[in-house]
PLY file of the C-alpha trace (Angstrom):
ply
format ascii 1.0
element vertex 311
property float x
property float y
property float z
element edge 310
property int vertex1
property int vertex2
end_header
-18.38 23.37 22.47
-20.09 21.86 19.42
-20.55 24.17 16.43
-21.90 21.63 13.93
-23.96 18.54 14.68
-24.87 16.11 11.90
-27.22 13.37 13.05
-28.53 10.40 11.05
-28.25 12.21 7.73
-29.69 10.40 4.71
-29.99 11.31 1.04
-30.90 9.01 -1.84
-31.03 9.64 -5.56
-33.45 7.02 -6.79
-32.20 3.68 -5.51
-28.68 5.00 -4.81
-28.04 5.92 -1.17
-25.53 8.75 -1.44
-25.56 9.44 2.31
-26.78 6.67 4.57
-27.17 7.68 8.20
-24.04 9.83 8.57
-23.48 11.32 12.04
-20.60 13.43 13.36
-19.88 16.61 15.28
-17.45 19.46 14.69
-16.17 21.46 17.64
-15.85 25.21 17.62
-12.42 26.37 16.44
-11.14 23.06 15.09
-10.11 21.91 11.62
-12.14 18.78 10.91
-11.05 16.50 8.07
-13.60 14.58 6.02
-11.87 11.78 4.10
-13.28 9.35 1.60
-12.74 7.94 -1.89
-14.64 9.34 -4.86
-18.29 8.46 -4.51
-18.12 8.09 -0.73
-20.76 10.78 -0.17
-18.56 13.69 0.94
-19.84 16.26 -1.57
-23.47 15.26 -0.99
-22.94 15.60 2.77
-21.50 19.08 2.25
-24.48 20.05 0.08
-26.84 18.85 2.81
-24.97 20.81 5.49
-25.17 23.95 3.37
-28.85 23.46 2.61
-28.26 23.16 -1.13
-29.90 19.72 -0.98
-32.76 18.63 1.26
-32.16 15.55 3.36
-34.50 12.57 3.23
-33.90 12.04 6.95
-31.71 13.28 9.77
-30.71 16.75 10.89
-27.98 19.38 10.61
-27.57 22.03 13.32
-25.10 24.91 12.86
-24.35 27.09 15.88
-27.72 26.16 17.36
-29.74 26.73 14.17
-31.31 23.84 12.25
-30.65 23.84 8.51
-34.02 22.09 8.06
-36.22 24.47 10.07
-34.18 27.69 10.29
-32.12 27.54 7.16
-31.63 31.30 6.76
-29.87 31.71 10.10
-27.90 28.49 9.68
-26.65 29.45 6.22
-25.46 32.88 7.41
-22.97 31.06 9.59
-21.52 28.95 6.76
-18.93 29.82 4.14
-18.25 27.44 1.28
-15.12 27.00 -0.85
-16.20 24.68 -3.68
-13.91 22.44 -5.72
-14.17 24.72 -8.75
-13.70 28.48 -8.29
-17.05 30.32 -8.31
-15.69 33.56 -9.75
-16.32 35.95 -12.66
-13.21 36.03 -14.87
-13.93 39.44 -16.45
-14.11 41.15 -13.05
-11.24 42.10 -10.78
-10.54 40.25 -7.56
-11.94 43.19 -5.60
-15.11 43.32 -7.71
-15.66 39.60 -7.28
-15.41 39.96 -3.52
-17.77 42.95 -3.49
-20.29 40.86 -5.41
-20.07 37.90 -3.03
-20.15 40.22 -0.03
-23.37 41.79 -1.30
-24.89 38.37 -2.02
-24.03 37.32 1.55
-25.63 40.45 3.08
-22.46 42.18 4.25
-23.63 45.70 5.22
-22.67 48.32 2.64
-20.74 50.39 5.17
-18.66 47.34 6.13
-18.09 45.89 2.67
-14.80 47.60 1.73
-13.25 46.76 5.08
-14.34 43.13 4.67
-12.91 42.98 1.14
-9.57 44.40 2.21
-9.40 42.05 5.17
-9.97 38.83 3.20
-7.57 39.95 0.47
-4.95 40.27 3.19
-5.83 36.85 4.62
-5.22 35.11 1.28
-2.24 37.27 0.26
-3.73 38.96 -2.80
-3.72 42.64 -1.80
-1.21 43.54 -4.53
-3.37 41.85 -7.22
-6.74 43.11 -5.97
-7.60 45.29 -8.97
-6.53 42.89 -11.73
-9.04 40.87 -13.70
-8.88 37.30 -12.48
-8.74 35.98 -16.04
-5.02 36.75 -15.65
-4.71 34.79 -12.41
-3.04 31.42 -12.12
-5.08 28.44 -10.97
-3.60 28.73 -7.51
-4.44 32.42 -7.22
-8.02 31.72 -8.25
-8.24 29.09 -5.53
-6.98 31.59 -2.98
-9.53 34.16 -4.12
-12.17 31.46 -3.86
-11.25 31.10 -0.17
-11.56 34.87 0.26
-15.06 34.74 -1.24
-16.01 32.06 1.26
-14.74 34.23 4.13
-16.20 37.57 3.03
-19.21 37.43 5.40
-17.18 36.26 8.41
-18.72 32.79 8.71
-18.34 30.71 11.84
-17.95 27.54 9.74
-15.90 27.40 6.52
-16.32 24.29 4.37
-13.42 23.64 1.99
-14.03 20.96 -0.63
-10.66 19.77 -1.98
-9.21 23.30 -2.32
-5.74 22.24 -3.51
-6.59 19.94 -6.41
-4.59 20.68 -9.54
-2.54 23.65 -8.33
1.17 24.36 -8.09
3.13 23.50 -4.91
3.67 27.13 -3.91
-0.05 27.94 -4.03
-0.84 24.70 -2.26
1.50 25.60 0.60
-0.01 29.07 0.81
-3.50 27.59 1.09
-2.41 25.16 3.80
-0.87 27.97 5.83
-4.02 30.06 5.33
-6.12 27.23 6.77
-3.73 26.88 9.69
-4.07 30.60 10.43
-7.87 30.51 10.34
-7.82 28.71 13.69
-6.36 31.85 15.25
-9.32 33.81 13.89
-11.88 31.55 15.63
-13.10 30.07 12.33
-14.07 26.41 12.30
-13.12 24.49 9.15
-14.36 21.31 7.50
-11.63 20.21 5.09
-12.02 17.49 2.47
-8.98 16.26 0.59
-7.52 13.32 -1.30
-4.12 14.07 0.19
-3.44 12.31 3.48
-0.43 14.51 4.21
-2.66 17.61 4.11
-5.10 16.08 6.57
-2.28 14.97 8.87
-0.81 18.48 8.78
-4.03 20.47 9.25
-6.70 18.52 11.04
-7.47 18.20 14.73
-9.97 15.42 14.12
-10.89 13.30 11.12
-13.92 11.34 9.95
-13.53 8.60 7.34
-16.53 8.22 5.04
-17.36 5.35 2.68
-20.59 4.28 0.99
-22.42 7.21 2.56
-21.50 6.28 6.14
-18.99 7.51 8.69
-16.90 4.42 9.41
-14.28 5.98 11.73
-13.90 9.25 13.60
-11.39 10.68 16.04
-8.16 12.58 16.52
-5.19 11.53 14.42
-3.58 9.67 17.35
-6.86 7.85 18.01
-7.22 6.82 14.38
-3.58 5.81 14.07
-3.98 3.68 17.17
-6.78 1.81 15.35
-4.41 1.10 12.48
-1.25 0.55 14.51
-1.21 -3.20 13.79
-1.30 -2.67 10.02
1.50 -1.89 7.57
1.24 -1.00 3.90
3.45 -2.68 1.31
3.87 -1.05 -2.08
5.29 -3.38 -4.74
6.06 -1.91 -8.16
5.66 -4.49 -10.94
6.25 -4.12 -14.68
2.79 -5.51 -15.44
0.01 -6.78 -13.20
-2.33 -9.23 -14.96
-5.33 -10.65 -13.14
-3.35 -13.81 -12.36
-0.86 -11.89 -10.22
-3.53 -9.85 -8.47
-5.58 -12.97 -7.69
-2.51 -14.84 -6.42
-1.59 -12.00 -4.06
-5.16 -11.70 -2.75
-5.12 -15.41 -1.89
-2.00 -15.16 0.27
-2.21 -15.42 4.07
-1.79 -12.07 5.85
-2.93 -10.04 2.80
-5.68 -8.02 4.51
-6.41 -5.74 1.54
-4.97 -5.66 -1.98
-5.51 -3.06 -4.67
-3.80 -2.34 -7.99
-2.93 1.28 -8.74
-0.58 2.69 -11.39
1.45 -0.53 -11.91
1.72 -0.94 -8.17
0.32 -3.48 -5.77
-0.74 -1.90 -2.50
-1.13 -4.43 0.30
-2.30 -3.90 3.87
-0.99 -6.53 6.25
-0.54 -7.20 9.94
2.55 -9.33 9.21
4.81 -7.83 6.56
7.69 -10.18 7.34
5.65 -13.23 6.35
3.68 -11.66 3.49
6.56 -10.05 1.60
8.51 -13.24 0.69
5.31 -14.99 -0.38
4.19 -12.04 -2.48
7.60 -11.71 -4.13
7.67 -15.44 -4.97
4.13 -15.33 -6.38
4.92 -12.38 -8.65
8.18 -13.88 -9.95
6.55 -17.28 -10.38
3.90 -15.76 -12.63
6.42 -13.93 -14.82
6.32 -10.51 -13.22
9.33 -8.28 -12.64
9.55 -6.39 -9.35
11.30 -3.02 -9.61
10.71 -1.61 -6.12
9.33 -2.61 -2.73
8.40 -0.15 0.02
7.18 -0.88 3.54
5.33 1.99 5.15
4.87 2.46 8.87
1.26 2.51 10.10
-0.30 5.76 8.96
-3.65 7.28 8.07
-3.46 6.01 4.49
-2.90 2.38 5.53
-5.82 2.64 7.98
-7.97 4.15 5.23
-7.05 1.32 2.87
-7.86 -1.25 5.54
-11.22 0.34 6.41
-12.45 0.93 2.86
-10.50 -1.52 0.70
-9.72 1.47 -1.53
-6.92 3.95 -2.02
-7.81 7.48 -1.05
-7.65 8.71 -4.65
-9.95 5.97 -6.04
0 1
1 2
2 3
3 4
4 5
5 6
6 7
7 8
8 9
9 10
10 11
11 12
12 13
13 14
14 15
15 16
16 17
17 18
18 19
19 20
20 21
21 22
22 23
23 24
24 25
25 26
26 27
27 28
28 29
29 30
30 31
31 32
32 33
33 34
34 35
35 36
36 37
37 38
38 39
39 40
40 41
41 42
42 43
43 44
44 45
45 46
46 47
47 48
48 49
49 50
50 51
51 52
52 53
53 54
54 55
55 56
56 57
57 58
58 59
59 60
60 61
61 62
62 63
63 64
64 65
65 66
66 67
67 68
68 69
69 70
70 71
71 72
72 73
73 74
74 75
75 76
76 77
77 78
78 79
79 80
80 81
81 82
82 83
83 84
84 85
85 86
86 87
87 88
88 89
89 90
90 91
91 92
92 93
93 94
94 95
95 96
96 97
97 98
98 99
99 100
100 101
101 102
102 103
103 104
104 105
105 106
106 107
107 108
108 109
109 110
110 111
111 112
112 113
113 114
114 115
115 116
116 117
117 118
118 119
119 120
120 121
121 122
122 123
123 124
124 125
125 126
126 127
127 128
128 129
129 130
130 131
131 132
132 133
133 134
134 135
135 136
136 137
137 138
138 139
139 140
140 141
141 142
142 143
143 144
144 145
145 146
146 147
147 148
148 149
149 150
150 151
151 152
152 153
153 154
154 155
155 156
156 157
157 158
158 159
159 160
160 161
161 162
162 163
163 164
164 165
165 166
166 167
167 168
168 169
169 170
170 171
171 172
172 173
173 174
174 175
175 176
176 177
177 178
178 179
179 180
180 181
181 182
182 183
183 184
184 185
185 186
186 187
187 188
188 189
189 190
190 191
191 192
192 193
193 194
194 195
195 196
196 197
197 198
198 199
199 200
200 201
201 202
202 203
203 204
204 205
205 206
206 207
207 208
208 209
209 210
210 211
211 212
212 213
213 214
214 215
215 216
216 217
217 218
218 219
219 220
220 221
221 222
222 223
223 224
224 225
225 226
226 227
227 228
228 229
229 230
230 231
231 232
232 233
233 234
234 235
235 236
236 237
237 238
238 239
239 240
240 241
241 242
242 243
243 244
244 245
245 246
246 247
247 248
248 249
249 250
250 251
251 252
252 253
253 254
254 255
255 256
256 257
257 258
258 259
259 260
260 261
261 262
262 263
263 264
264 265
265 266
266 267
267 268
268 269
269 270
270 271
271 272
272 273
273 274
274 275
275 276
276 277
277 278
278 279
279 280
280 281
281 282
282 283
283 284
284 285
285 286
286 287
287 288
288 289
289 290
290 291
291 292
292 293
293 294
294 295
295 296
296 297
297 298
298 299
299 300
300 301
301 302
302 303
303 304
304 305
305 306
306 307
307 308
308 309
309 310
């Protein structure tokens, strides 16, 4: 059963088309990954789904309610976990959750039970009465998830919730998302980390230039990219001459430079690798490492967009 339907969504800021006809569906109870490089339109799409921005065209329907024509009922069914924690540092974790519960119309006689429940979900019961100014970045992120869950939404939207946190907190957040499926909560999850998406998501949409350019389960998407491999060649320095020479080689489908590395997508690594190595050496470069990756979501993403996921 479909919980969220996005159809022909468009949003422009002046002449810039931030979202350009995006369409996708999210099924009830699934974790749906939304992938795209910076500037792809992910955050604008999320703002349109939540009703924070008004679309120029298209529609968003949440659990049968249109965000455009019945926004109040649609928004009640949505929880949002923004990139930056939306919390008050001078208040305790419990007080923050009481505030967000009140804002989201949790009945007064149900508020304490709701607060205790979401504290348990994110593993912060023992820190509930401490001011969050003392919390680590990871703990604040976890409390941010609790705030998004306080009103028992049917759809939880998580916008890059693990950016800039320690590995332990990141793992805790990933397990929390996994467990939400057992609580009949549908999740939209955006991330720059392919391994997170591969671990969490039932289906994935790839977004670039405001459009959905691929959508499906992980096996379906990997099947699309099964003919491609990604080469990573570490070079001491990569002047334009080396980059241009590599781009001109046969079988170099996509080439980008990132952190003193050449990332190449190819359908024939055996033929491309010797040519690339010779071109680099011939132009005075020094190769320190070469890696050949099996077809994966990142190589498909690079092929589809011509960009690395963290661009």
